[in-house]
C-alpha positions in Angstrom: 0.1 0.1 -0.1 1.6 3.1 -1.2 -1.0 5.5 0.1 -1.0 5.8 4.0 -4.1 7.6 4.0 -6.2 4.8 2.3 -7.1 3.2 5.4 -8.9 6.2 6.9 -12.6 6.8 6.0 -15.0 9.3 7.3 -16.6 8.3 10.7 -13.6 6.4 11.8 -12.4 7.0 15.4 -8.7 8.0 15.9 -6.2 9.2 18.4 -2.9 11.2 17.6 -0.3 9.4 19.6 2.0 12.5 19.4 -1.0 14.6 20.9 -2.9 12.6 23.6 -4.3 15.6 25.2 -6.4 16.2 21.8 -8.7 13.4 23.0 -10.5 11.1 20.7 -11.3 12.3 17.0 -13.5 11.4 14.3 -12.6 11.7 10.7 -14.6 14.1 8.7 -12.9 13.9 5.4 -9.9 12.3 3.4 -9.0 14.2 0.5 -5.6 13.7 -1.2 -4.0 12.5 2.0 -5.2 15.3 4.1 -7.5 14.3 6.8 -10.0 16.6 8.5 -10.6 15.2 11.9 -12.7 16.7 14.7 -11.0 16.0 18.1 -12.9 16.2 21.3 -10.6 18.8 23.0 -9.4 21.1 20.2 -12.1 20.8 17.5 -11.3 20.5 13.8 -7.7 19.8 12.6 -6.5 19.2 9.1 -3.5 16.6 9.2 -1.3 15.4 6.5 -0.9 11.5 6.6 2.5 11.5 5.2 3.6 13.5 8.4 1.3 12.2 11.1 0.4 8.5 11.8 -3.0 8.3 13.7 -3.9 5.4 15.8 -7.4 3.8 14.9 -9.7 3.4 17.9 -12.2 0.6 18.0 -13.5 0.8 21.4 -14.1 4.4 23.0 
């Protein structure tokens, strides 16, 4: 898999291990490797998947 963003789909829950204070996030969109994620503590953030690796959350 060459595109690291291919696994992320809207509605998925994620955490950013580099920023645990952001809390749980829900992916809003995935366009060209840029994810818009709505985090509990800081709101919407656009992240580049070539620079940030998110952790998928299956049990919140």
